[in-house]
C-alpha positions as CSV (number, residue, x, y, z in Angstrom):
1,M,0.1,-0.1,0.0
2,E,1.6,3.3,-0.9
3,S,2.3,6.2,1.4
4,T,2.6,9.5,-0.2
5,L,3.0,13.4,0.9
6,F,2.2,14.5,-2.5
7,D,1.0,13.4,-6.0
8,F,4.0,12.9,-8.4
9,D,2.4,14.1,-11.3
10,A,2.0,17.7,-9.8
11,L,5.7,17.9,-9.0
12,P,7.5,20.8,-10.8
13,L,10.5,20.1,-13.0
14,V,13.2,22.1,-11.6
15,G,16.3,22.6,-14.2
16,E,16.4,22.6,-17.5
17,Q,19.0,20.2,-19.2
18,G,17.9,19.7,-22.8
19,A,16.1,17.0,-23.9
20,L,16.7,14.6,-21.1
21,L,14.4,16.1,-18.7
22,E,11.8,16.8,-21.0
23,A,11.6,13.0,-21.9
24,R,8.6,10.9,-20.4
25,P,10.7,9.2,-17.2
26,V,10.0,5.3,-16.9
27,R,8.5,4.1,-14.0
28,T,10.2,0.7,-12.8
29,R,9.1,-1.3,-10.0
30,V,11.7,-2.4,-7.4
31,P,11.7,-5.9,-6.0
32,S,12.9,-6.2,-2.4
33,K,12.0,-8.2,0.7
34,V,11.2,-4.6,2.5
35,P,7.9,-3.3,1.9
36,N,7.7,-0.2,-0.2
37,P,11.5,-0.3,-0.9
38,V,12.0,2.9,-2.5
39,A,11.9,6.2,-0.4
40,H,11.3,9.3,-2.2
41,V,13.6,12.2,-0.4
42,Q,12.9,16.1,-0.7
43,V,16.7,17.0,-0.3
44,L,18.1,20.0,1.5
45,H,20.7,20.9,-1.0
46,S,21.7,24.8,-1.1
47,Q,22.0,24.8,-5.0
48,P,18.7,25.6,-6.6
49,H,19.2,22.7,-9.2
50,M,19.0,20.4,-6.5
51,D,15.9,21.2,-5.3
52,R,13.9,18.3,-6.1
53,V,13.1,14.7,-4.8
54,F,15.4,11.7,-5.3
55,D,14.8,8.0,-5.0
56,Y,16.6,5.9,-2.7
57,L,16.7,2.3,-1.3
58,V,15.5,1.4,1.9
59,P,17.6,-1.2,3.7
60,E,16.3,-3.9,5.9
61,K,17.6,-2.0,9.0
62,F,15.6,1.1,8.3
63,A,12.4,-0.7,7.2
64,D,10.4,0.4,9.9
65,S,12.1,3.7,11.0
66,A,12.3,5.3,7.6
67,R,8.6,6.3,7.5
68,V,7.0,8.9,5.8
69,G,8.2,12.6,7.2
70,T,11.4,11.2,8.9
71,R,14.4,13.3,8.6
72,V,17.3,11.3,7.0
73,V,20.8,11.8,5.5
74,V,21.4,10.5,2.1
75,D,24.5,10.5,-0.4
76,L,24.2,12.9,-3.2
77,G,26.9,12.6,-5.7
78,A,30.0,13.2,-3.8
79,Q,28.3,14.9,-0.7
80,R,26.1,13.6,2.1
81,V,23.0,15.8,2.5
82,G,20.1,15.9,4.8
83,G,16.3,15.6,3.6
84,F,13.1,14.2,4.3
85,I,11.1,11.3,3.1
86,V,7.8,12.5,1.5
87,A,6.8,9.2,0.1
88,R,7.5,5.5,0.1
89,D,6.5,3.1,-2.3
90,S,7.8,0.4,-4.7
91,I,8.0,2.5,-7.9
92,T,11.1,4.5,-9.0
93,E,11.5,6.9,-12.0
94,G,15.5,6.8,-11.9
95,S,17.4,5.3,-14.6
96,G,20.3,3.6,-12.5
97,R,20.8,1.7,-9.4
98,L,19.4,3.4,-6.2
99,R,21.6,4.2,-3.5
100,P,20.7,3.2,-0.1
101,L,19.6,5.5,2.6
102,Y,22.6,6.4,4.6
103,R,20.7,7.3,7.9
104,V,17.7,7.9,9.7
105,V,17.9,10.7,11.9
106,S,14.5,11.5,13.5
107,E,13.0,8.6,15.5
108,Y,9.5,10.5,14.9
109,P,7.9,11.9,11.5
110,V,8.7,15.6,11.8
111,L,7.4,16.7,8.2
112,T,3.6,16.8,7.9
113,A,1.8,16.6,4.5
114,S,0.3,19.9,5.0
115,V,3.6,21.6,5.9
116,Y,5.4,19.9,2.9
117,A,2.2,21.0,0.6
118,V,2.5,24.8,1.8
119,A,6.2,24.6,1.4
120,R,5.9,23.5,-2.3
121,T,3.3,26.0,-3.1
122,L,5.2,29.1,-1.6
123,A,8.3,27.9,-3.4
124,D,6.5,28.4,-6.6
125,K,4.9,31.9,-5.5
126,Y,7.9,33.3,-4.1
127,A,10.6,31.8,-6.7
128,G,12.6,30.2,-4.1
129,T,13.4,26.5,-3.1
130,V,11.5,24.3,-1.2
131,A,14.6,23.2,0.9
132,D,15.1,26.7,2.2
133,I,11.5,26.7,3.2
134,L,12.1,23.5,4.9
135,R,15.0,24.4,6.9
136,T,12.9,27.4,8.2
137,A,9.4,25.4,8.9
138,I,11.3,22.1,10.8
139,P,13.8,23.0,13.5
140,E,17.1,20.9,13.7
141,R,16.9,17.8,15.6
142,H,18.3,18.0,19.2
143,A,19.3,14.6,20.4
144,R,18.6,15.3,24.3
145,A,15.1,16.8,23.4
146,A,14.0,14.3,21.1
147,K,15.1,11.3,23.7
148,E,13.2,12.9,26.4
149,F,10.2,13.4,24.4
150,L,10.1,9.7,23.1
151,A,10.7,8.3,26.9
152,S,7.8,10.7,28.2
153,T,4.1,9.3,28.5
154,Q,2.4,12.6,28.4
155,E,-1.0,12.3,27.0
156,T,-2.3,14.6,23.9
157,I,-4.9,16.8,24.7
158,P,-8.3,16.2,23.5
159,L,-9.5,18.4,20.9
160,A,-12.9,19.1,22.2
161,S,-13.1,21.9,24.9
162,S,-15.2,21.6,27.9
163,H,-15.9,25.4,28.1
164,A,-19.0,26.9,27.0
165,A,-19.1,28.9,23.8
166,P,-18.5,32.5,24.6
167,E,-20.5,35.5,24.6
168,P,-19.8,38.0,21.5
169,G,-18.5,40.8,24.1
170,P,-16.3,43.2,22.1
171,W,-16.9,41.4,19.1
172,E,-20.5,43.4,19.1
173,A,-18.3,46.6,18.4
174,Y,-17.4,45.2,14.6
175,R,-19.9,45.0,11.6
176,G,-20.1,41.3,11.2
177,G,-18.3,40.6,14.3
178,P,-20.7,38.3,16.4
179,E,-21.6,36.4,12.9
180,F,-17.9,35.8,12.6
181,L,-17.2,34.6,16.4
182,A,-20.3,32.3,16.1
183,A,-19.1,30.8,12.7
184,L,-15.8,30.2,14.7
185,G,-17.5,28.3,17.1
186,E,-19.2,26.0,14.4
187,G,-15.9,25.3,13.3
188,K,-16.3,26.9,10.0
189,A,-13.4,28.2,7.7
190,V,-14.2,31.9,7.7
191,R,-11.6,34.4,6.8
192,A,-11.4,38.2,7.7
193,C,-9.4,41.0,8.3
194,M,-10.0,43.4,11.4
195,A,-9.3,46.9,11.9
196,A,-9.3,46.8,15.5
197,L,-10.5,49.8,17.4
198,P,-8.6,51.7,20.1
199,G,-9.5,50.5,23.7
200,P,-11.2,47.4,25.0
201,A,-12.9,46.7,22.1
202,G,-9.6,46.3,20.1
203,G,-7.6,44.6,22.9
204,V,-6.7,41.3,23.9
205,E,-10.4,40.3,24.9
206,V,-11.1,39.9,21.4
207,L,-8.6,37.4,20.6
208,V,-9.4,35.6,24.1
209,R,-13.1,35.1,22.9
210,A,-11.9,34.0,19.4
211,V,-9.6,31.3,21.0
212,Q,-12.3,30.1,23.4
213,A,-15.1,29.7,20.7
214,V,-12.5,27.5,18.4
215,R,-11.4,25.5,21.2
216,H,-15.4,24.9,22.1
217,A,-15.8,23.7,18.5
218,G,-12.8,21.1,19.0
219,R,-10.2,22.5,17.0
220,S,-6.6,24.0,17.5
221,V,-5.4,27.8,17.3
222,L,-2.6,29.3,16.1
223,L,-1.3,33.1,16.7
224,V,1.7,34.6,15.2
225,V,2.7,38.0,16.7
226,P,5.7,40.2,15.6
227,T,7.6,40.2,18.7
228,T,8.7,38.0,21.5
229,R,7.8,40.4,24.1
230,A,4.1,40.5,22.7
231,A,4.2,36.6,22.3
232,R,4.9,36.2,26.1
233,A,2.1,38.6,27.3
234,L,-0.5,37.1,24.9
235,Q,0.7,33.6,26.2
236,A,0.2,34.8,29.6
237,T,-3.1,36.2,29.1
238,L,-4.4,33.1,27.2
239,A,-3.2,30.6,30.2
240,S,-5.1,32.4,32.3
241,R,-8.5,33.2,30.5
242,V,-8.7,30.0,28.4
243,G,-7.8,27.1,31.1
244,E,-4.9,25.5,28.8
245,N,-1.4,26.6,28.9
246,P,-0.6,27.7,25.2
247,T,2.9,26.6,23.8
248,L,5.4,29.4,23.2
249,M,7.3,29.4,20.1
250,V,10.1,32.0,19.8
251,S,13.3,32.1,17.8
252,E,15.0,33.6,21.1
253,E,14.6,30.5,22.9
254,A,17.5,27.9,23.5
255,H,17.5,25.3,20.6
256,E,16.5,22.4,23.0
257,K,13.5,24.3,24.3
258,R,12.4,24.9,20.8
259,Y,12.6,21.4,19.6
260,R,10.7,20.1,22.6
261,A,8.0,22.7,22.1
262,F,7.9,21.5,18.6
263,L,7.5,17.7,19.2
264,A,4.8,18.7,21.7
265,V,3.0,20.6,19.0
266,L,3.5,17.8,16.6
267,S,2.1,15.1,19.1
268,G,-0.7,16.9,19.9
269,Q,0.1,17.6,23.5
270,T,-0.8,21.2,23.0
271,R,-3.8,22.8,21.1
272,I,-2.6,26.4,21.5
273,V,0.4,28.0,19.9
274,V,1.6,31.6,20.3
275,G,4.9,33.0,18.9
276,T,6.7,34.8,16.3
277,R,7.5,34.7,12.7
278,G,8.7,31.0,12.8
279,A,5.5,29.7,14.7
280,A,3.3,30.1,11.5
281,W,5.0,26.6,10.6
282,A,3.8,24.9,14.1
283,P,2.4,21.4,13.1
284,L,-1.0,21.6,14.9
285,A,-3.4,18.9,14.6
286,D,-6.7,19.8,13.4
287,L,-6.1,23.8,12.8
288,G,-9.2,25.6,13.4
289,L,-8.1,29.3,13.6
290,A,-4.8,30.9,12.3
291,V,-4.3,34.6,13.5
292,I,-1.9,37.0,12.5
293,M,-1.2,40.2,14.4
294,D,0.1,43.6,13.1
295,D,0.5,41.8,9.6
296,A,2.5,44.7,8.2
297,A,5.4,44.6,10.8
298,S,8.7,44.3,9.3
299,T,9.7,41.2,11.5
300,L,6.9,39.2,9.8
301,R,8.8,39.1,6.7
302,D,11.9,36.6,6.1
303,I,15.2,38.4,5.6
304,R,16.8,35.3,4.2
305,S,15.7,33.7,0.7
306,P,12.8,33.3,-0.5
307,Y,11.9,36.2,1.6
308,L,8.4,34.9,2.8
309,A,5.8,37.1,4.3
310,T,4.1,35.5,7.3
311,R,0.8,36.4,6.1
312,D,1.1,34.3,3.2
313,V,2.2,31.3,5.2
314,V,-0.8,31.7,7.5
315,L,-3.2,32.3,4.9
316,E,-1.9,29.3,2.8
317,R,-2.1,27.1,5.9
318,A,-5.6,27.9,6.8
319,R,-6.6,27.2,3.0
320,R,-5.0,24.0,3.0
321,E,-6.3,22.9,6.4
322,H,-9.8,24.4,6.1
323,A,-9.2,26.5,8.9
324,A,-10.4,30.1,9.8
325,F,-8.1,33.0,8.9
326,L,-8.0,36.4,11.0
327,V,-5.7,39.3,10.6
328,F,-5.9,41.4,13.6
329,S,-4.2,44.7,13.4
330,P,-5.0,48.4,14.1
331,Y,-5.0,49.3,10.5
332,V,-5.7,47.8,7.0
333,S,-2.5,46.8,5.0
334,E,-2.6,47.4,1.1
335,E,-2.0,43.6,1.0
336,C,-5.2,42.8,3.1
337,A,-6.9,45.3,1.0
338,Q,-6.0,43.3,-2.2
339,L,-7.3,40.2,-0.6
340,L,-10.7,42.1,0.3
341,S,-10.8,43.1,-3.5
342,E,-10.6,39.6,-4.5
343,H,-13.4,38.6,-1.9
344,R,-10.8,36.1,-0.1
345,I,-11.5,37.9,3.0
346,T,-14.2,40.1,4.7
347,L,-13.5,43.3,6.6
348,L,-14.5,43.5,10.2
349,D,-14.4,47.2,11.2
350,G,-16.1,49.2,13.8
351,T,-19.7,50.1,13.9
352,V,-20.2,54.1,13.7
353,A,-21.5,53.9,17.5
354,A,-18.4,52.0,18.5
355,R,-16.0,54.3,16.9
356,R,-17.7,57.1,18.5
357,V,-17.1,55.6,21.8
358,A,-13.8,53.8,21.3
359,L,-11.8,56.7,19.5
360,P,-9.9,59.6,21.2
361,H,-10.0,63.2,19.8
362,I,-7.3,63.1,17.1
363,S,-6.0,66.4,15.8
364,G,-3.1,68.4,14.2
365,P,-1.9,71.8,15.0
366,H,-3.3,73.2,11.6
367,Q,-6.8,72.5,13.5
368,W,-5.9,74.9,16.2
369,P,-5.9,78.8,16.3
370,G,-2.3,79.8,15.4
371,G,-1.2,76.3,15.0
372,E,-0.7,76.3,11.4
373,A,1.8,79.0,11.7
374,D,3.5,77.9,14.6
375,H,7.0,76.2,13.1
376,L,8.3,75.6,16.7
377,R,9.1,71.6,17.2
378,L,6.5,71.5,20.2
379,P,3.8,73.6,18.9
380,Q,1.9,75.9,21.0
381,P,-1.5,73.9,21.2
382,A,0.4,71.0,22.6
383,F,0.9,72.6,26.1
384,P,-2.5,73.5,27.4
385,I,-3.4,69.9,26.1
386,L,-0.5,68.4,28.1
387,R,-1.4,70.5,31.3
388,R,-4.9,69.3,31.3
389,A,-4.1,65.7,30.9
390,L,-1.5,65.5,33.4
391,E,-4.1,66.3,36.0
392,D,-6.0,63.2,35.1
393,G,-3.2,60.5,34.1
394,P,0.1,59.7,32.4
395,V,0.8,61.3,29.1
396,L,2.7,59.6,26.2
397,I,5.2,61.7,23.8
398,L,6.3,59.8,20.7
399,V,9.7,60.6,18.9
400,P,11.0,58.9,15.7
401,R,14.5,58.5,16.9
402,S,16.0,57.3,20.1
403,G,19.4,59.1,21.6
404,Y,20.1,62.6,22.1
405,I,20.9,64.3,18.8
406,P,21.2,61.5,16.1
407,V,21.6,63.5,13.2
408,L,23.4,67.0,12.8
409,C,24.4,69.4,9.9
410,C,26.5,72.5,9.5
411,T,24.6,75.7,10.2
412,Y,25.7,77.7,7.4
413,C,25.4,75.5,4.3
414,G,23.3,72.5,5.6
415,E,25.8,69.9,4.8
416,R,25.2,66.6,6.6
417,A,28.1,65.9,9.5
418,L,29.5,62.6,8.3
419,C,32.5,60.6,9.6
420,S,35.8,61.3,7.8
421,I,36.3,57.5,8.1
422,C,33.4,55.5,7.3
423,G,30.7,58.2,6.2
424,G,28.3,57.3,9.1
425,N,26.4,59.9,10.8
426,L,28.1,62.2,13.6
427,A,25.9,61.9,16.4
428,Q,25.9,63.7,20.1
429,R,24.8,61.4,22.9
430,T,24.7,63.9,25.8
431,A,24.7,67.6,26.0
432,H,28.5,67.5,26.8
433,E,29.8,64.6,25.1
434,A,31.9,65.0,22.1
435,L,30.6,64.1,18.6
436,R,30.7,60.2,17.8
437,C,30.3,58.2,14.8
438,Q,27.4,56.2,14.9
439,R,29.0,53.8,12.8
440,C,32.5,53.2,13.6
441,G,32.4,55.1,17.0
442,V,35.2,57.4,16.6
443,R,35.1,60.7,18.4
444,V,35.2,63.8,16.7
445,Q,36.5,66.9,18.3
446,P,36.6,69.8,17.0
447,W,34.5,69.4,13.8
448,R,34.7,71.2,10.7
449,C,32.5,71.4,7.7
450,P,34.5,69.7,4.6
451,H,32.2,72.2,2.2
452,C,32.6,75.6,4.0
453,Q,34.9,75.0,6.8
454,N,32.6,76.4,9.4
455,G,32.5,74.4,12.5
456,K,28.8,75.4,14.2
457,L,26.4,72.7,14.1
458,R,22.6,72.6,14.2
459,A,20.4,69.7,15.1
460,V,18.5,68.0,11.8
461,R,16.4,65.5,14.3
462,I,15.8,65.3,18.0
463,G,16.4,61.8,19.7
464,S,14.2,60.9,22.6
465,A,16.7,61.9,25.3
466,R,16.9,65.4,24.3
467,T,13.3,65.4,23.7
468,A,12.8,64.3,27.4
469,E,15.0,67.2,28.4
470,E,13.5,69.9,26.9
471,I,10.0,68.6,28.3
472,G,11.5,68.6,31.5
473,R,12.3,72.0,31.6
474,A,8.7,72.9,30.2
475,F,7.0,70.9,32.7
476,P,9.1,71.3,35.8
477,G,8.2,68.8,38.7
478,V,6.7,66.0,36.6
479,G,8.2,62.7,36.6
480,I,9.5,61.9,32.9
481,I,10.1,57.9,31.8
482,L,12.3,57.0,28.7
483,S,11.2,54.0,26.8
484,G,13.4,52.4,24.0
485,S,15.8,49.7,23.4
486,H,18.7,52.0,23.9
487,S,17.2,54.0,26.9
488,P,18.6,53.4,30.2
489,E,15.6,51.1,31.4
490,G,14.9,49.8,28.1
491,I,11.4,49.1,26.9
492,I,8.8,49.9,29.6
493,G,6.0,47.2,29.2
494,R,3.0,49.3,31.4
495,V,2.8,52.3,33.8
496,S,0.5,53.1,36.7
497,Q,-2.2,55.8,36.4
498,R,0.4,58.2,38.4
499,P,0.6,61.7,36.5
500,R,3.8,61.4,34.5
501,I,5.3,61.9,30.9
502,V,6.5,58.9,29.0
503,V,8.9,59.7,26.1
504,A,9.1,56.6,23.7
505,T,10.0,55.7,20.2
506,P,8.0,53.6,17.9
507,G,7.5,50.2,19.1
508,A,8.4,51.1,22.4
509,E,5.2,52.3,23.8
510,P,4.1,51.2,27.3
511,E,0.5,50.7,28.0
512,A,-1.2,52.6,30.9
513,E,-3.7,50.9,33.4
514,R,-6.7,52.8,32.2
515,G,-5.1,54.3,29.1
516,F,-3.1,57.5,28.6
517,S,-5.0,60.9,29.2
518,A,-3.2,62.2,26.0
519,A,-0.5,61.8,23.5
520,L,1.9,64.0,21.4
521,V,3.5,62.7,18.3
522,L,6.4,65.1,17.5
523,D,8.4,65.3,13.9
524,A,5.4,63.2,12.2
525,R,7.0,63.8,8.7
526,Y,10.2,61.8,9.9
527,L,7.8,58.7,10.5
528,L,6.0,59.0,7.2
529,G,9.2,57.9,5.4
530,E,9.4,57.2,1.7
531,G,9.0,54.2,-0.8
532,L,6.1,51.9,-1.2
533,G,4.0,51.3,1.7
534,A,5.2,54.6,3.7
535,E,1.4,55.6,4.3
536,T,0.7,52.1,5.9
537,R,3.8,52.1,7.9
538,F,2.8,55.7,9.2
539,I,-0.8,54.8,10.0
540,R,0.5,51.6,11.7
541,V,2.6,53.9,14.0
542,L,-0.3,56.4,14.9
543,A,-2.9,53.6,15.4
544,R,-0.6,51.8,18.1
545,V,-0.6,55.3,19.7
546,A,-4.3,56.0,19.4
547,A,-5.0,52.4,20.9
548,R,-2.9,53.3,24.1
549,V,-5.1,56.9,24.9
550,R,-8.4,57.1,26.5
551,S,-11.6,57.8,24.5
552,A,-12.7,61.3,23.8
553,G,-15.6,60.8,26.3
554,E,-13.1,60.2,28.8
555,G,-11.1,63.1,27.6
556,G,-8.7,61.6,25.9
557,H,-6.7,63.7,23.3
558,M,-3.8,62.8,20.6
559,L,-2.0,65.6,18.9
560,V,0.3,64.7,15.8
561,A,2.7,67.6,15.2
562,G,5.5,68.1,12.8
563,G,3.9,67.6,9.2
564,A,1.5,65.0,9.1
565,P,-0.6,65.0,6.0
566,P,-4.0,66.4,7.1
567,A,-6.1,64.3,4.6
568,L,-4.2,61.3,6.3
569,L,-5.2,62.5,9.7
570,N,-8.8,62.8,8.9
571,R,-8.9,59.2,7.8
572,L,-7.5,58.3,11.1
573,A,-9.5,60.5,13.1
574,Q,-12.9,58.9,11.6
575,W,-10.8,55.3,11.8
576,E,-11.9,55.0,8.3
577,L,-9.0,52.4,7.9
578,G,-10.5,50.1,5.3
579,E,-11.5,52.9,3.0
580,Y,-8.0,54.4,3.3
581,A,-6.2,51.2,2.2
582,A,-8.7,50.9,-0.5
583,E,-7.5,54.2,-1.8
584,L,-3.9,53.3,-1.4
585,L,-4.6,50.1,-3.4
586,E,-6.1,52.0,-6.4
587,Q,-3.2,54.2,-6.6
588,R,-1.1,51.3,-6.9
589,A,-3.1,49.6,-9.3
590,E,-2.9,52.6,-11.5
591,L,0.8,51.9,-11.2
592,D,0.9,48.4,-11.5
593,L,2.4,48.1,-8.3
594,P,2.5,45.2,-5.7
595,P,0.1,43.8,-4.7
596,T,-1.9,44.4,-7.7
597,A,0.8,43.0,-9.8
598,T,3.7,40.4,-9.1
599,W,7.3,41.8,-9.3
600,V,10.2,39.7,-9.3
601,G,13.4,41.6,-8.4
602,I,16.5,40.1,-9.8
603,S,20.0,41.4,-8.5
604,G,23.5,40.2,-9.5
605,A,26.3,41.2,-11.6
606,S,25.2,43.1,-14.8
607,E,26.8,40.2,-16.8
608,D,25.4,37.5,-15.0
609,V,21.8,39.2,-14.8
610,R,22.2,39.5,-18.8
611,T,22.9,36.2,-19.0
612,Y,20.0,34.8,-16.8
613,L,17.5,37.4,-18.5
614,A,18.2,35.9,-21.8
615,M,17.8,32.3,-20.5
616,L,14.2,33.5,-18.8
617,R,13.1,35.3,-22.0
618,A,13.8,32.1,-24.3
619,A,12.0,30.0,-21.6
620,L,9.1,32.3,-21.4
621,Y,8.8,32.2,-25.3
622,R,9.0,28.5,-25.3
623,R,5.9,28.4,-22.7
624,V,3.7,30.8,-24.5
625,G,4.9,29.8,-28.2
626,E,6.0,33.3,-29.2
627,E,9.3,33.9,-31.0
628,D,10.7,37.4,-31.8
629,P,14.5,37.5,-32.2
630,H,14.5,41.2,-32.1
631,L,12.7,41.9,-28.7
632,F,15.1,43.0,-26.2
633,T,18.3,42.1,-27.6
634,Q,20.7,44.3,-25.3
635,F,20.3,41.5,-23.0
636,S,20.7,38.7,-25.1
637,R,23.9,36.4,-24.2
638,E,26.9,36.9,-26.5
639,A,28.2,34.0,-28.4
640,G,31.8,32.6,-27.8
641,P,33.5,31.6,-24.5
642,R,33.2,33.7,-21.3
643,E,36.5,35.6,-22.1
644,S,34.9,37.0,-25.1
645,R,31.9,38.2,-23.3
646,L,34.1,40.0,-20.9
647,E,35.5,41.7,-23.8
648,N,32.4,43.0,-24.8
649,K,30.8,43.9,-21.5
650,K,31.9,47.7,-21.7
651,E,30.0,48.1,-25.0
652,T,26.9,46.7,-23.8
653,E,27.2,48.2,-20.2
654,A,25.8,51.6,-21.5
655,D,22.5,49.7,-23.0
656,L,22.0,47.7,-19.9
657,L,22.1,50.9,-17.7
658,A,19.7,52.9,-20.1
659,G,16.6,52.1,-17.8
660,G,13.1,51.9,-18.9
661,A,10.6,49.5,-19.5
662,F,10.4,46.5,-22.0
663,E,8.3,43.5,-22.8
664,L,10.5,40.6,-21.9
665,A,7.5,38.3,-23.3
666,S,3.9,38.2,-23.8
667,G,2.2,40.1,-21.0
668,I,5.8,40.3,-19.1
669,V,7.3,43.6,-18.7
670,L,11.2,44.4,-17.5
671,L,12.1,47.4,-15.9
672,G,15.3,48.8,-14.9
673,P,18.1,48.4,-14.2
674,V,18.8,50.3,-11.0
675,P,22.1,50.2,-8.8
676,G,21.7,47.0,-6.5
677,A,22.0,47.2,-2.8
678,R,25.4,45.6,-2.9
679,P,28.5,47.4,-4.5
680,G,28.9,46.2,-8.4
681,E,25.4,45.0,-8.8
682,I,22.5,45.8,-10.6
683,T,18.7,45.1,-10.0
684,V,16.2,44.7,-12.7
685,Y,12.2,44.0,-11.9
686,A,10.2,41.4,-14.2
687,R,6.5,42.6,-13.8
688,A,3.3,40.5,-14.6
689,E,-0.5,41.0,-13.9
690,L,-1.8,38.8,-11.1
691,A,-3.3,36.3,-13.4
692,R,0.2,35.7,-14.9
693,G,2.0,36.0,-11.6
694,I,2.4,32.6,-10.7
695,T,3.7,31.9,-14.4
696,L,6.3,34.3,-14.0
697,T,7.7,33.1,-10.4
698,R,7.5,29.6,-11.4
699,Q,9.6,30.0,-14.6
700,T,12.3,32.6,-12.9
701,R,12.6,29.7,-10.2
702,K,13.0,26.9,-12.8
703,T,15.2,28.9,-15.0
704,Y,17.5,29.9,-12.2
705,G,17.9,26.2,-11.6
706,A,19.3,25.6,-15.0
707,Y,21.2,28.7,-14.8
708,S,22.9,27.1,-11.5
709,A,23.4,23.8,-13.0
710,Q,25.4,25.0,-15.9
711,R,27.3,27.5,-13.9
712,L,26.8,30.3,-16.3
713,G,27.7,32.8,-13.7
714,G,27.9,34.1,-10.3
715,S,24.8,33.8,-7.7
716,L,21.7,36.0,-8.2
717,R,19.2,37.2,-5.5
718,L,15.3,36.6,-6.7
719,Q,12.8,38.4,-4.4
720,V,9.1,38.3,-5.2
721,N,7.5,41.8,-4.3
722,P,10.5,43.4,-2.8
723,P,10.7,46.6,-0.9
724,L,10.2,49.5,-3.5
């Protein structure tokens, strides 16, 4: 009887080596005393052209231990590499004698069918390798943790929970909220994005009731958050409220502890998992709800190839395992807006009455008498707001940067003060300390402007420490707390209702017991930033602040100073986040920008990029049946040996760096090149409409396998929907 994790006919062909790979493989039955003697192994090899399944013979000594999903070591050419058995049967498509398995590493199957299917799907979507994804999804074996796990006799937790279905509670504040919660309690695979309201209606109680409903339905829950600090806090809350101890899965834990937690989840000893990015792969039994919080956070995208977005991992798992899906953020990202436009998820936003009750009063200096003409860093309207607020509780002040004066420039010509050794920004840590380079640490005293030779400096940006100093002079006798990763006391998690001023940087805002009585955001123009997604990142920062301030009915006020766009502030003040995200998505659609189109960034040396693009174009033409030898000739691979191509490099460089947009194939446009992130590299972008996006990503992945196998150049970096 066959045991398999996938359909062999659906496996993508990785690599192009002429007619040999195009020929239909011969299926051969392998005779053996061992039942199902052929192990189909997904190898974990670093080279993209080796990212495929190979067949191996199962020796008699591994007949019982070489189960589907176990980790093994195999001989591949002259190397010995790791891998996972993804199927066992008696049929091979290899043409020669099968090599035996070298070793079975894991005593317990650690790769599930769902995780492997998701890894293969995302490898196609992100033009990456299955091996790179599986390295992230499955932690390396820890011998002591594995032995202790196998020796233990812990029982699995029953799927059904004894708790009654929860009342809607804070879910009643959202349109469609009670219906969504009821569907969770019935075990339905509903999917939504929630624009969480400030205050209790958008607090952790919303998630607590969702977890209770799913556990009442007898299914498991996965919650992914952006930081370890948030994961620990959520785990503690769920443990006290749900009656079960959730498993914490964070990368900061020791390897032994992480592997023990992984085995506990795999074996059914836990039904609730809370963790950071890597927890998205937790192999929970009968997944009923997958939640991702703060989905636009930078920590929720892998920094290594294939640069997976955790949102896509969680959504694909929910789809594969027929589970519910929920994005829980105090904003709506453009990616969620795209899912909404495709009707793949629904929007749960606050009712008009709930917004009126929950929101603080949000304003800008331009809305106050004399505020529009006030160019001071601390606008005049801020002082009466803060004085009144300090009579009733703590006040939060948000500053874009930490430190004292992180950026300076020449007073006379405006030239940025940079280190003469490494080019880093010169900063001042305290009022009496000499300038110091933030990159190499060298002290600079005195400083002279290399442009005009003057030595007087002025601040370009003010840090949190200097802000606290200025606020202290304006409000004598009021206690001041600094919260930030570089502050003396680090990040403060919670403060009491004692009147004081908290100066924090983005991401380090503490929570107050009854909420802050007021909040002041300074230098907002530096929070807005540049590039694709800048508006969403700005909304994200402001929404985190608004969620910590009391409602307008309780006197809560939030003042945003320093150049915030009035139109954006108006949207935030009305909490029309879904509508604003839809508008941003329309703007991207006009320019065919992600996520309304699929982009693939290709980075590397110019000659290597040119060679790869010629292969990609030929492959795309073969795929769509088009032939046009005159199209995009400047990227065609030169004839002759590599030395001849190097001689012609300077002649073609001008064409390559001309820039613009070209049609690489039908429906696929090439843009660029532009200078790459690394010295000596360029980056080009291949763009396709969403309907053809998977065709583009699959082909870029397959062509890169052929490029690597033939050793036609140096390594390239492929990134789907890269930062723009």
